[in-house]
C-alpha atoms as a printed R data frame, in Angstrom:
    type eleno elety resid chain resno       x       y       z
1   ATOM     1    CA   MET     A     1   6.752 -12.846  -8.540
2   ATOM     2    CA   LYS     A     2   9.531 -12.965  -6.039
3   ATOM     3    CA   ILE     A     3   9.989  -9.934  -3.799
4   ATOM     4    CA   GLN     A     4  13.430  -8.550  -4.513
5   ATOM     5    CA   LEU     A     5  15.232  -6.456  -1.934
6   ATOM     6    CA   GLY     A     6  18.199  -4.514  -3.269
7   ATOM     7    CA   SER     A     7  20.177  -2.488  -0.741
8   ATOM     8    CA   VAL     A     8  19.003   0.867  -2.139
9   ATOM     9    CA   ALA     A     9  15.363  -0.248  -2.056
10  ATOM    10    CA   MET     A    10  15.775  -1.698   1.434
11  ATOM    11    CA   ASN     A    11  17.278   1.533   2.747
12  ATOM    12    CA   ARG     A    12  14.563   3.657   1.112
13  ATOM    13    CA   ALA     A    13  11.824   1.360   2.442
14  ATOM    14    CA   LYS     A    14  13.315   1.530   5.923
15  ATOM    15    CA   GLN     A    15  13.322   5.337   5.758
16  ATOM    16    CA   LEU     A    16   9.717   5.400   4.527
17  ATOM    17    CA   ARG     A    17   8.687   3.189   7.462
18  ATOM    18    CA   LYS     A    18  10.233   5.736   9.835
19  ATOM    19    CA   ASP     A    19   8.568   8.682   8.054
20  ATOM    20    CA   MET     A    20   5.022   7.343   7.693
21  ATOM    21    CA   THR     A    21   2.220   9.809   7.043
22  ATOM    22    CA   ASP     A    22  -0.606  10.207   9.554
23  ATOM    23    CA   ALA     A    23  -2.913   8.174   7.310
24  ATOM    24    CA   GLU     A    24  -0.330   5.394   6.974
25  ATOM    25    CA   ARG     A    25   0.068   5.265  10.765
26  ATOM    26    CA   VAL     A    26  -3.698   5.023  11.265
27  ATOM    27    CA   LEU     A    27  -4.111   2.222   8.726
28  ATOM    28    CA   TRP     A    28  -1.039   0.355   9.970
29  ATOM    29    CA   ARG     A    29  -2.536   0.244  13.484
30  ATOM    30    CA   HIS     A    30  -5.408  -1.770  11.973
31  ATOM    31    CA   LEU     A    31  -3.329  -4.002   9.686
32  ATOM    32    CA   ARG     A    32  -0.363  -4.975  11.831
33  ATOM    33    CA   SER     A    33  -0.133  -8.256  13.703
34  ATOM    34    CA   ARG     A    34  -2.700  -9.946  11.437
35  ATOM    35    CA   GLN     A    35  -5.548  -7.867  12.876
36  ATOM    36    CA   LEU     A    36  -7.540  -7.745   9.649
37  ATOM    37    CA   ALA     A    37  -9.066 -11.172   8.981
38  ATOM    38    CA   GLY     A    38  -5.828 -12.851  10.069
39  ATOM    39    CA   HIS     A    39  -3.871 -11.677   7.016
40  ATOM    40    CA   LYS     A    40  -0.269 -10.554   7.218
41  ATOM    41    CA   PHE     A    41   0.529  -7.150   5.752
42  ATOM    42    CA   ARG     A    42   3.928  -5.600   5.180
43  ATOM    43    CA   ARG     A    43   4.451  -1.858   5.027
44  ATOM    44    CA   GLN     A    44   6.679   0.098   2.659
45  ATOM    45    CA   GLN     A    45   7.604  -3.062   0.805
46  ATOM    46    CA   PRO     A    46   9.749  -3.101  -2.351
47  ATOM    47    CA   LEU     A    47   8.022  -4.901  -5.241
48  ATOM    48    CA   GLY     A    48  10.050  -4.860  -8.404
49  ATOM    49    CA   ARG     A    49  11.170  -1.274  -8.982
50  ATOM    50    CA   PHE     A    50   8.479   0.196  -6.721
51  ATOM    51    CA   ILE     A    51   7.949   0.505  -2.980
52  ATOM    52    CA   VAL     A    52   4.290  -0.018  -2.114
53  ATOM    53    CA   ASP     A    53   2.636   1.382   0.998
54  ATOM    54    CA   PHE     A    54   1.165  -1.939   2.167
55  ATOM    55    CA   VAL     A    55   0.999  -5.430   0.716
56  ATOM    56    CA   CYS     A    56  -0.546  -8.751   1.659
57  ATOM    57    CA   VAL     A    57   1.702 -11.064  -0.338
58  ATOM    58    CA   GLU     A    58  -0.450 -14.131   0.340
59  ATOM    59    CA   LYS     A    59  -3.508 -12.500  -1.275
60  ATOM    60    CA   ARG     A    60  -1.464 -10.461  -3.798
61  ATOM    61    CA   LEU     A    61  -3.159  -7.275  -2.559
62  ATOM    62    CA   VAL     A    62  -1.436  -3.875  -2.591
63  ATOM    63    CA   LEU     A    63  -2.831  -0.904  -0.674
64  ATOM    64    CA   GLU     A    64  -1.785   2.594  -1.695
65  ATOM    65    CA   LEU     A    65  -2.637   5.743   0.242
66  ATOM    66    CA   ASP     A    66  -2.686   8.931  -1.779
67  ATOM    67    CA   GLY     A    67  -2.362  12.517  -0.609
68  ATOM    68    CA   GLY     A    68  -3.392  15.588  -2.558
69  ATOM    69    CA   GLN     A    69  -0.307  15.523  -4.799
70  ATOM    70    CA   HIS     A    70  -1.682  12.361  -6.421
71  ATOM    71    CA   ALA     A    71  -4.512  14.399  -7.967
72  ATOM    72    CA   GLU     A    72  -2.045  16.290 -10.170
73  ATOM    73    CA   SER     A    73  -2.023  15.001 -13.750
74  ATOM    74    CA   ALA     A    74   1.674  14.028 -13.865
75  ATOM    75    CA   GLN     A    75   1.458  12.111 -10.586
76  ATOM    76    CA   ALA     A    76  -1.849  10.515 -11.601
77  ATOM    77    CA   ALA     A    77  -0.247   9.282 -14.841
78  ATOM    78    CA   TYR     A    78   2.728   7.870 -12.911
79  ATOM    79    CA   ASP     A    79   0.350   6.152 -10.451
80  ATOM    80    CA   ALA     A    80  -1.628   4.614 -13.324
81  ATOM    81    CA   GLY     A    81   1.559   3.190 -14.846
82  ATOM    82    CA   ARG     A    82   2.671   1.908 -11.467
83  ATOM    83    CA   SER     A    83  -0.702   0.236 -10.850
84  ATOM    84    CA   ALA     A    84  -0.611  -1.307 -14.328
85  ATOM    85    CA   TRP     A    85   2.854  -2.763 -13.671
86  ATOM    86    CA   LEU     A    86   1.746  -4.182 -10.305
87  ATOM    87    CA   GLU     A    87  -1.427  -5.647 -11.821
88  ATOM    88    CA   ASN     A    88   0.598  -7.176 -14.651
89  ATOM    89    CA   ALA     A    89   2.781  -8.781 -11.957
90  ATOM    90    CA   GLY     A    90  -0.346 -10.385 -10.474
91  ATOM    91    CA   PHE     A    91  -1.254  -7.915  -7.730
92  ATOM    92    CA   ARG     A    92  -4.587  -6.234  -7.149
93  ATOM    93    CA   VAL     A    93  -4.179  -2.564  -6.237
94  ATOM    94    CA   LEU     A    94  -6.572  -0.646  -3.981
95  ATOM    95    CA   ARG     A    95  -6.051   3.116  -3.670
96  ATOM    96    CA   PHE     A    96  -7.475   5.261  -0.909
97  ATOM    97    CA   TRP     A    97  -7.202   8.986  -0.291
98  ATOM    98    CA   ASP     A    98  -5.444   9.937   2.948
99  ATOM    99    CA   HIS     A    99  -8.454  11.951   4.121
100 ATOM   100    CA   GLU     A   100 -10.711   8.885   3.662
101 ATOM   101    CA   VAL     A   101  -8.458   6.854   5.953
102 ATOM   102    CA   LEU     A   102  -8.363   9.606   8.565
103 ATOM   103    CA   LYS     A   103 -12.124  10.242   8.530
104 ATOM   104    CA   ASN     A   104 -13.633   6.804   7.950
105 ATOM   105    CA   ILE     A   105 -11.243   3.989   8.817
106 ATOM   106    CA   ASP     A   106 -14.131   1.537   9.282
107 ATOM   107    CA   ALA     A   107 -15.205   1.873   5.634
108 ATOM   108    CA   ILE     A   108 -11.581   1.462   4.516
109 ATOM   109    CA   LYS     A   109 -11.191  -1.681   6.612
110 ATOM   110    CA   GLU     A   110 -14.422  -3.074   5.165
111 ATOM   111    CA   ALA     A   111 -13.240  -2.450   1.587
112 ATOM   112    CA   ILE     A   112  -9.926  -4.166   2.357
113 ATOM   113    CA   ALA     A   113 -11.671  -7.102   4.048
114 ATOM   114    CA   GLN     A   114 -13.896  -7.552   0.963
115 ATOM   115    CA   ALA     A   115 -10.817  -7.575  -1.287
116 ATOM   116    CA   LEU     A   116  -9.223 -10.281   0.873
117 ATOM   117    CA   VAL     A   117 -12.115 -12.718   0.361
């Protein structure tokens, strides 16, 4: 799948990069500059009609960080459809709760490293 960057998606992704959540900032500090097993990650990257939080294109791995609103049934259903679309496009999707990232970044990094193998 080729990553497509329409102007609307690019502008929205750029805004999301500026407005990262605390959990996204914490994880990005550990992913940027190939710090995790030498793999390159992009943040707030358009993939198809979605913008994913983080992606390692080489390993086809998407990382999504979810806040409390993702526990609501409507949002959970949307997330499931989104994950299904991404998986159908050949990506593996890992989801983590924001509070997990903020409280136990080492366990999150280990789970990501295992998925990269």
